[in-house]
TORLOTOR-305378 format. One record per atom (N, C-alpha, C): residue number from 1; residue in one letter; atom name; x, z, y. Coordinates in Angstrom, 3 decimals. Example, Ala and Ser with C-alpha at 12.3 -4.5 7.8 and 13.67 -1.06 7.14 Angstrom:
# TORLOTOR-305378
pos_code_site_X_Z_Y
1_A_N_13.190_7.800_-5.690
1_A_CA_12.300_7.800_-4.500
1_A_C_13.200_7.800_-3.300
2_S_N_12.850_7.080_-2.250
2_S_CA_13.670_7.140_-1.060
2_S_C_12.900_7.870_0.030
//
This chain:
# TORLOTOR-305378
pos_code_site_X_Z_Y
1_X_N_312.129_129.402_121.726
1_X_CA_311.119_129.207_123.143
1_X_C_310.670_130.900_123.405
2_X_N_310.460_130.795_124.452
2_X_CA_309.801_131.763_125.095
2_X_C_308.434_132.172_125.776
3_X_N_307.527_132.835_125.070
3_X_CA_306.843_132.815_125.478
3_X_C_306.272_133.602_127.422
4_X_N_305.445_133.225_127.924
4_X_CA_304.750_134.021_128.730
4_X_C_303.822_135.067_128.385
5_X_N_303.608_136.195_129.177
5_X_CA_302.761_137.178_129.493
5_X_C_301.173_136.814_129.502
6_X_N_301.052_135.955_130.742
6_X_CA_299.939_135.626_130.002
6_X_C_299.106_134.549_128.745
7_X_N_300.257_134.075_128.742
7_X_CA_300.191_133.416_126.789
7_X_C_299.579_134.114_126.088
8_X_N_300.621_135.242_126.259
8_X_CA_300.017_136.126_124.786
8_X_C_299.159_137.259_125.231
9_X_N_299.346_137.555_126.207
9_X_CA_297.516_138.625_126.881
9_X_C_296.452_136.948_126.407
10_X_N_296.583_136.419_126.517
10_X_CA_295.807_135.001_125.710
10_X_C_295.084_134.993_124.854
11_X_N_296.148_134.328_123.431
11_X_CA_296.507_134.712_122.606
11_X_C_295.691_136.144_122.134
12_X_N_296.076_137.021_122.274
12_X_CA_295.411_138.603_121.920
12_X_C_294.415_138.457_121.878
13_X_N_293.320_138.648_123.626
13_X_CA_292.588_138.329_123.573
13_X_C_291.257_137.244_122.575
14_X_N_292.407_135.955_122.346
14_X_CA_291.515_135.645_121.864
14_X_C_291.617_136.119_120.496
15_X_N_292.193_136.769_120.217
15_X_CA_292.217_136.646_117.914
15_X_C_291.205_138.543_118.635
16_X_N_291.383_138.885_119.510
16_X_CA_289.682_140.273_120.001
16_X_C_289.130_140.046_120.026
17_X_N_288.480_138.716_120.835
17_X_CA_287.081_138.315_121.065
17_X_C_285.478_138.739_120.284
18_X_N_286.116_138.148_119.150
18_X_CA_284.559_138.431_118.681
18_X_C_284.104_139.621_118.010
19_X_N_285.184_140.571_118.358
19_X_CA_285.345_142.001_117.784
19_X_C_284.225_142.638_119.216
20_X_N_285.237_141.399_120.039
20_X_CA_284.506_142.919_121.554
20_X_C_283.072_141.612_121.227
21_X_N_282.621_140.858_121.265
21_X_CA_281.706_140.123_121.134
21_X_C_280.319_140.751_120.359
22_X_N_280.501_140.449_119.133
22_X_CA_279.684_141.458_117.915
22_X_C_279.679_143.284_118.599
23_X_N_280.069_143.758_119.247
23_X_CA_280.262_145.233_119.612
23_X_C_279.106_145.279_120.518
24_X_N_279.914_144.019_121.584
24_X_CA_279.007_144.358_122.804
24_X_C_277.457_144.067_122.631
25_X_N_277.643_143.125_121.292
25_X_CA_275.380_142.447_121.722
25_X_C_275.039_144.025_120.556
26_X_N_276.110_144.853_120.314
26_X_CA_275.311_145.571_119.474
26_X_C_274.723_146.257_119.633
27_X_N_275.675_146.803_120.785
27_X_CA_275.755_147.865_121.850
27_X_C_274.193_147.628_122.795
28_X_N_273.809_146.545_123.370
28_X_CA_272.599_146.049_123.526
28_X_C_270.981_146.155_122.548
29_X_N_271.762_146.253_121.778
29_X_CA_270.462_146.017_120.658
29_X_C_270.474_147.487_120.820
30_X_N_271.392_148.277_120.477
30_X_CA_271.121_149.659_119.134
30_X_C_271.405_150.624_120.248
31_X_N_271.042_151.969_119.877
31_X_CA_271.831_153.166_120.571
31_X_C_272.755_153.865_119.577
32_X_N_272.428_154.321_119.046
32_X_CA_272.242_154.588_117.019
32_X_C_274.027_153.194_116.864
33_X_N_274.779_154.521_116.155
33_X_CA_276.122_153.617_115.858
33_X_C_275.959_152.849_114.510
34_X_N_276.355_150.911_114.146
34_X_CA_276.699_150.237_113.438
34_X_C_275.852_150.421_111.961
35_X_N_275.151_149.506_111.514
35_X_CA_274.995_149.373_109.788
35_X_C_276.108_149.767_109.445
36_X_N_276.701_150.196_107.491
36_X_CA_277.725_150.561_107.271
36_X_C_278.356_149.007_107.238
37_X_N_277.384_147.497_107.104
37_X_CA_277.653_146.190_106.246
37_X_C_277.874_145.625_107.963
38_X_N_277.336_146.137_109.686
38_X_CA_278.041_145.873_109.914
38_X_C_279.691_146.233_110.567
39_X_N_279.303_148.261_110.574
39_X_CA_280.427_148.480_110.683
39_X_C_281.732_148.071_109.971
40_X_N_281.564_147.383_108.965
40_X_CA_282.981_146.919_108.168
40_X_C_283.114_145.298_108.692
41_X_N_282.064_144.775_109.280
41_X_CA_282.130_143.060_109.157
41_X_C_283.312_144.184_110.498
42_X_N_282.552_143.811_111.681
42_X_CA_283.495_144.407_112.305
42_X_C_285.220_145.218_112.573
43_X_N_285.296_145.820_111.181
43_X_CA_286.292_146.310_111.072
43_X_C_287.861_145.286_110.060
44_X_N_286.330_144.801_109.749
44_X_CA_287.864_142.612_109.226
44_X_C_288.036_142.627_109.915
45_X_N_287.158_141.867_111.170
45_X_CA_287.567_141.682_111.950
45_X_C_287.910_141.212_113.067
46_X_N_288.114_142.571_112.675
46_X_CA_288.862_143.943_114.004
46_X_C_290.620_143.758_113.299
47_X_N_291.098_144.017_111.780
47_X_CA_292.452_144.234_111.544
47_X_C_292.827_141.691_110.852
48_X_N_291.642_141.627_111.452
48_X_CA_292.699_140.129_111.854
48_X_C_292.916_139.746_109.729
49_X_N_291.422_139.936_109.599
49_X_CA_291.162_139.193_107.687
49_X_C_290.413_138.759_108.410
50_X_N_290.786_136.808_107.321
50_X_CA_289.207_136.464_107.532
50_X_C_288.286_136.718_107.505
51_X_N_286.348_135.737_106.862
51_X_CA_286.107_136.112_106.051
51_X_C_285.710_135.366_106.146
52_X_N_284.959_135.578_105.066
52_X_CA_284.860_134.398_103.816
52_X_C_283.345_134.091_103.756
53_X_N_282.611_132.821_105.392
53_X_CA_281.789_132.131_105.237
53_X_C_280.499_131.713_103.947
54_X_N_281.529_131.268_102.772
54_X_CA_280.311_130.934_102.076
54_X_C_281.144_131.619_100.782
55_X_N_280.681_132.571_100.873
55_X_CA_280.684_133.840_98.997
55_X_C_279.099_134.095_98.411
56_X_N_279.292_133.597_97.484
56_X_CA_277.494_134.537_97.703
56_X_C_276.812_135.298_97.485
//
């Protein structure tokens, strides 16, 4: 089965959406670079790695 460009673009956008929104929210909140914790979270989301929501 061959994927179409619109399907591929939608899949890519869905994968990047959390990263895009987190960056957008931070920029609306502050002109400073994000703190190390948020930067690490952004990098983890952008790299496609899972987030461990129930980690202690």
